[in-house]
C-alpha atoms as a printed R data frame, in Angstrom:
    type eleno elety resid chain resno      x      y       z
1   ATOM     1    CA   MET     A     1 85.921  9.736 114.600
2   ATOM     2    CA   LYS     A     2 83.791 11.768 116.721
3   ATOM     3    CA   ASN     A     3 80.598 10.488 117.663
4   ATOM     4    CA   ASP     A     4 77.512 13.035 117.044
5   ATOM     5    CA   GLU     A     5 75.072 11.742 119.106
6   ATOM     6    CA   MET     A     6 75.153 11.866 123.502
7   ATOM     7    CA   ARG     A     7 72.572 10.227 126.002
8   ATOM     8    CA   LEU     A     8 71.401 11.818 128.784
9   ATOM     9    CA   LYS     A     9 72.355  8.833 130.588
10  ATOM    10    CA   ASP     A    10 75.483  8.500 129.522
11  ATOM    11    CA   LEU     A    11 76.476 12.018 130.954
12  ATOM    12    CA   ARG     A    12 74.899 11.478 134.057
13  ATOM    13    CA   LEU     A    13 76.761  8.482 134.823
14  ATOM    14    CA   ALA     A    14 80.024 10.061 133.596
15  ATOM    15    CA   THR     A    15 79.071 12.957 135.247
16  ATOM    16    CA   GLU     A    16 78.851 11.341 138.595
17  ATOM    17    CA   LEU     A    17 82.322  9.603 138.264
18  ATOM    18    CA   LEU     A    18 84.029 13.078 137.628
19  ATOM    19    CA   VAL     A    19 82.320 14.580 140.767
20  ATOM    20    CA   GLU     A    20 83.213 11.137 142.777
21  ATOM    21    CA   ALA     A    21 87.106 11.408 141.438
22  ATOM    22    CA   VAL     A    22 87.120 14.912 141.591
23  ATOM    23    CA   GLY     A    23 85.887 13.997 145.471
24  ATOM    24    CA   GLN     A    24 88.790 11.208 146.219
25  ATOM    25    CA   GLU     A    25 89.758  9.547 143.013
26  ATOM    26    CA   ASN     A    26 90.852  6.021 144.643
27  ATOM    27    CA   GLY     A    27 87.289  3.693 144.173
28  ATOM    28    CA   ALA     A    28 85.280  6.042 142.508
29  ATOM    29    CA   ARG     A    29 84.288  3.695 139.599
30  ATOM    30    CA   GLU     A    30 83.415  0.843 142.337
31  ATOM    31    CA   ARG     A    31 81.613  3.223 144.189
32  ATOM    32    CA   VAL     A    32 79.476  4.523 141.458
33  ATOM    33    CA   ALA     A    33 79.123  0.664 139.822
34  ATOM    34    CA   LYS     A    34 77.891  0.052 143.380
35  ATOM    35    CA   ARG     A    35 75.702  2.582 143.607
36  ATOM    36    CA   TYR     A    36 74.316  1.762 140.413
37  ATOM    37    CA   GLY     A    37 74.427 -1.985 140.740
38  ATOM    38    CA   ILE     A    38 76.337 -2.018 137.282
39  ATOM    39    CA   GLN     A    39 79.469 -2.948 136.369
40  ATOM    40    CA   LYS     A    40 82.158 -0.765 136.312
41  ATOM    41    CA   SER     A    41 82.885 -2.112 132.307
42  ATOM    42    CA   VAL     A    42 79.402 -0.341 131.583
43  ATOM    43    CA   ILE     A    43 80.572  2.634 133.793
44  ATOM    44    CA   THR     A    44 83.743  2.311 131.037
45  ATOM    45    CA   ASN     A    45 81.700  2.625 127.907
46  ATOM    46    CA   ARG     A    46 79.253  5.224 128.651
47  ATOM    47    CA   VAL     A    47 82.383  7.461 130.094
48  ATOM    48    CA   GLN     A    48 84.119  6.748 126.623
49  ATOM    49    CA   ARG     A    49 81.269  7.335 124.759
50  ATOM    50    CA   ILE     A    50 80.617 11.086 126.413
51  ATOM    51    CA   GLU     A    51 84.501 11.660 125.887
52  ATOM    52    CA   GLU     A    52 84.010 10.508 122.223
53  ATOM    53    CA   PHE     A    53 81.250 13.003 121.697
54  ATOM    54    CA   PHE     A    54 83.011 15.959 123.253
55  ATOM    55    CA   GLY     A    55 85.952 15.229 121.697
56  ATOM    56    CA   VAL     A    56 88.294 15.158 125.038
57  ATOM    57    CA   ASP     A    57 89.617 12.664 127.307
58  ATOM    58    CA   PHE     A    58 87.981 12.992 131.030
59  ATOM    59    CA   PHE     A    59 90.847 10.996 132.962
60  ATOM    60    CA   LYS     A    60 94.294 10.490 132.537
61  ATOM    61    CA   GLY     A    61 97.206  8.103 133.890
62  ATOM    62    CA   ALA     A    62 97.694  4.316 133.499
63  ATOM    63    CA   GLN     A    63 94.552  2.976 135.245
64  ATOM    64    CA   ARG     A    64 92.942  6.297 134.273
65  ATOM    65    CA   LYS     A    65 91.203  6.777 137.433
66  ATOM    66    CA   THR     A    66 92.732 11.014 137.366
67  ATOM    67    CA   PRO     A    67 90.840 13.561 136.184
68  ATOM    68    CA   THR     A    68 91.858 15.656 133.633
69  ATOM    69    CA   LYS     A    69 91.329 19.693 133.389
70  ATOM    70    CA   ALA     A    70 88.390 18.577 131.253
71  ATOM    71    CA   GLY     A    71 87.108 16.323 133.770
72  ATOM    72    CA   GLU     A    72 87.314 18.264 136.169
73  ATOM    73    CA   LYS     A    73 85.969 21.236 134.434
74  ATOM    74    CA   MET     A    74 82.887 18.491 133.755
75  ATOM    75    CA   ALA     A    75 82.928 17.585 137.423
76  ATOM    76    CA   LYS     A    76 81.708 21.232 137.959
77  ATOM    77    CA   PHE     A    77 79.514 22.363 135.223
78  ATOM    78    CA   GLY     A    78 77.854 19.032 134.540
79  ATOM    79    CA   PRO     A    79 75.631 18.860 136.960
80  ATOM    80    CA   LYS     A    80 74.398 21.899 135.934
81  ATOM    81    CA   LEU     A    81 74.214 21.166 132.502
82  ATOM    82    CA   ILE     A    82 72.115 17.999 133.538
83  ATOM    83    CA   ASP     A    83 69.793 20.051 135.503
84  ATOM    84    CA   GLU     A    84 69.342 22.181 132.238
85  ATOM    85    CA   PHE     A    85 68.233 19.343 130.350
86  ATOM    86    CA   GLU     A    86 66.093 18.094 132.468
87  ATOM    87    CA   HIS     A    87 64.139 21.156 133.091
88  ATOM    88    CA   CYS     A    88 63.994 21.954 129.417
89  ATOM    89    CA   ALA     A    89 62.619 18.483 129.387
90  ATOM    90    CA   VAL     A    90 60.062 19.361 131.690
91  ATOM    91    CA   MET     A    91 59.474 22.873 129.755
92  ATOM    92    CA   LEU     A    92 58.935 21.339 126.281
93  ATOM    93    CA   ARG     A    93 56.424 18.295 127.369
94  ATOM    94    CA   ARG     A    94 54.381 20.850 129.024
95  ATOM    95    CA   ALA     A    95 54.243 23.175 126.273
96  ATOM    96    CA   SER     A    96 53.228 20.482 123.883
97  ATOM    97    CA   GLU     A    97 50.358 19.336 126.442
98  ATOM    98    CA   ARG     A    98 49.245 23.259 125.732
99  ATOM    99    CA   ASP     A    99 48.983 22.215 122.374
100 ATOM   100    CA   GLU     A   100 47.044 18.961 122.440
101 ATOM   101    CA   ALA     A   101 44.665 20.477 125.126
102 ATOM   102    CA   HIS     A   102 43.642 22.924 122.382
């Protein structure tokens, strides 16, 4: 079943994990979990939600440490996508503030 909702914080965490794993796959989940002060299972759940949203697997292998081709693409383009979402949110808030001021 495809999940049609995406949370930006899930996308951010999944992308950070993928960037980390592309650089050095061993220990990537542990490094990101330590950076955020969260359990590895939280990261796994968030990655799964993003995989469901896009309908692809970002990791392969028995321990799901190795990024797939889709995972490599997300590591490359995910940070740009997040930046665009955040930029859009800022523009929308500014536009809303101008509407409220009039």
